[in-house]
N, C-alpha and C positions, 0 to 999 in steps of 0.2 A: 505495500501501498503507498503510495504517494505521501508522503511527511508536509506539514503545514509550515512553514517557518510563522517565528515569532513578529518578522515583520509584518506578512501577510494579514495575521490575526489583527495585528493592531491597524492597519489599513481597514480592514473592514468594519469595525469597530469604530473607526473614526467616519468612513461613509455613513454607517446608521446614524452615529449619533447626528453627525452632517443634517441627513435628509429629515431628523426627527425637528431639528433647531429651528430649519427655515422654513418649516411650514408651522410654526408657531403661532404666527399670524395668522394666518387662513392662506398664506399665501406663497410661492414658491421663491426663491430666493435666484435668481438668474445666476450666469456664470463669472461676469465681470463684477457683482455684488459678491459672489463668495470670494472671488479673487483679495479681496480688504479683509479678510475675516480671519482672524489669528486662528487655526485646525484645532490647537490648543485649548483656548476659547470655547467651542463649541465643542469639544470633548468634555468639558465639565459644565456646561449648558452655562456657561457666564456672559455669554453674549447671542441678543437675540434682535432681529428687526421690528421695529413695531412703529404704527402711526402714532403721530399724536396733533390732536389740534388744539393753537393758540388764541387765548380769547382775545378780542377787539380793543379790549382798555390794559393799562399796566395798575397797578398796587403798588403802594407802598411797604415795605417788608423791612427796611432800617437797615439791613447789612451795606457797611459802606463799599464792599467791594462791588456791589450793585450799582452803585451809587444813590441806594436808600430805595430806587424801584425793581419789581421784578413781574414776571408775565404771570400768567395763568395760564397753566395745563391741563388736559386730559387726553389718556395715552389706553390705545386699544379698544376693550370694553365700555371703559366708561365714558367714549367720546359721543356727544350728544346729551349725556344727563346732566346731574343740576353742580353733581360737588367739582371742584375743580383745586388743584395744588400750586404750588408757587417751583419755579425753575430754579430757585435758590439754590447753588451747589452742585445743579447735576450738568452743569456746563454747556446748556442747551443756551443757544443764542440768535435771533431769525435776523439772516442778513438782511439791512436795510428795511427794519423791522418799521411799521406805521400804526400808528392811532388809526384805530376805525377800520380795522381789516381783522378778518379772520384767516388764520394761515393754517392749513393742511399740510401736514410734515412726515417725512419718512426717515427713521434715523437707528444708529445700532443704541442698546440699551445695554451697558456693561454693568453688571454687578461688582459691585469695591468689596473681595472677601474682608480686611479689615478697617472698616469707615473708621473718621475723627469721630469721636461724641459728640460732637454739635455739628457735624458734615450729614451728606449726602449720602446713602448704601448703595449710591447707582450713578454713572453717568450715560449724558448719549453724546456718541461722536458719528461722523459720516452722516451729519445733516443734509437732506434735501427738500426744499419747499416743491409739494405738488401741487398746490392750488389754493389763490389766495381769493377771498369773499369780501365783499365789504358789507360791514355791518348795515344795518337800515338807518337811514337818517334819522329819526326819529327816536329809533334803540335808547332806551335810557338805562345806566347801572348806578351801582349804590356804592360807597365805600364811607370806610369808615375816616375817622378826621382827626378824632381824638377817644381815647379809650383811655381807663385806668389802668394804672398798674398790673399784672397779673390778669387779664380780661383778654378773650380769642376773639378775633372776627372770624363770624361763620363759617369762610374759606378755610380757618385750621392756621392764621398764619399770627405770630404774636409781635402785641405791639405795646410801645412805651408810651401812653399819654399824647402829647400833640406832636402830630408828624406833618403839619406846617411850615411853612418859611414865610416869609415876608420880605419880599426884594424890590425895593423901589416902588411900594404901595401896592403888587402885586401879591396874592398869594402863589404858594407854589406847592404840589405835592410832591415830599422829600425836596429837592433842591430840583427837579427836571422839568416837572409838568405844570406850565401856568395855569390857574384856575380863573376865568369869567365868571362875574354875577350874572344872573338873568335881570337881576336890576340891582340899582346901588343900593336899596333898602335890605336884600339879601346876604351882600358885602357887609354892610352892618352890622347887622345881627350875625353872624358868622365870627367875626372880630370880638364883639360885645360876649358871647358866648364861650371864646377862647379864653378870655379872663379869667375865667372861674371855672372851679370844676366840675364841666358837665360833658357826659359822653354826646360826643355829636357823629352823627351821619349825614351823607350827602346825596342827592339822588341828582345824577350828570345827565347831559349827552356830550354829543363829541360836537365841537365847533367845524366852520366849513368856511376854508379846506382844515383839515385838523391837524392837529395837534396842542390844540389848548383843549383844557374841560370846561363845559358851561355850566353852576351850580346852577338849577332849578328849584333846589327844595331844599331844607334843614331837618333832621329829627334831634330833638334835644333831650337826653334822659336826666334829671338832673341827681 
């Protein structure tokens, strides 16, 4: 009987594991994509190709390496649902991202075997934009503008009191996204409430052209 070498057995094992890994997201990985994936990571099941949806607005996340601003993501089966997660620490950055657009991406999700205590347990690599869809002009979104220490935003992000800055008379989310008010009285109301210990949320739309958040209403909890 002809003997099968160890190298042959390992090659067959890699082939089987590769086939399983490449269909984890309900699609086949083509040869050009497969060539960019390390076989040892496929063998260990640490890397897989996933679909990602990026929300049309950004939120404050308080981490200075992100400039205080993060994207909100949905991955795989979560796409189309109501739960979003932050991209902080995942290495995901959308090239030429513009507020007011939804993005559908394809990326490699790589699990980190020994993640830092305050970091992500995975990262995204080889990111490709598949589709860009503008949000409806009147599509609104809610943002936390001030919370008490220890509170958590519904998106699961942790905040530290007020995270608005005031620059030359203009409010900014973090220090990046300018905020315009639908009325002067609304900006005055916001400023007054920021002076006291209030939990504040705002309802926004995008400006046209996008790049500025337009504050349409405030919700204040004493």
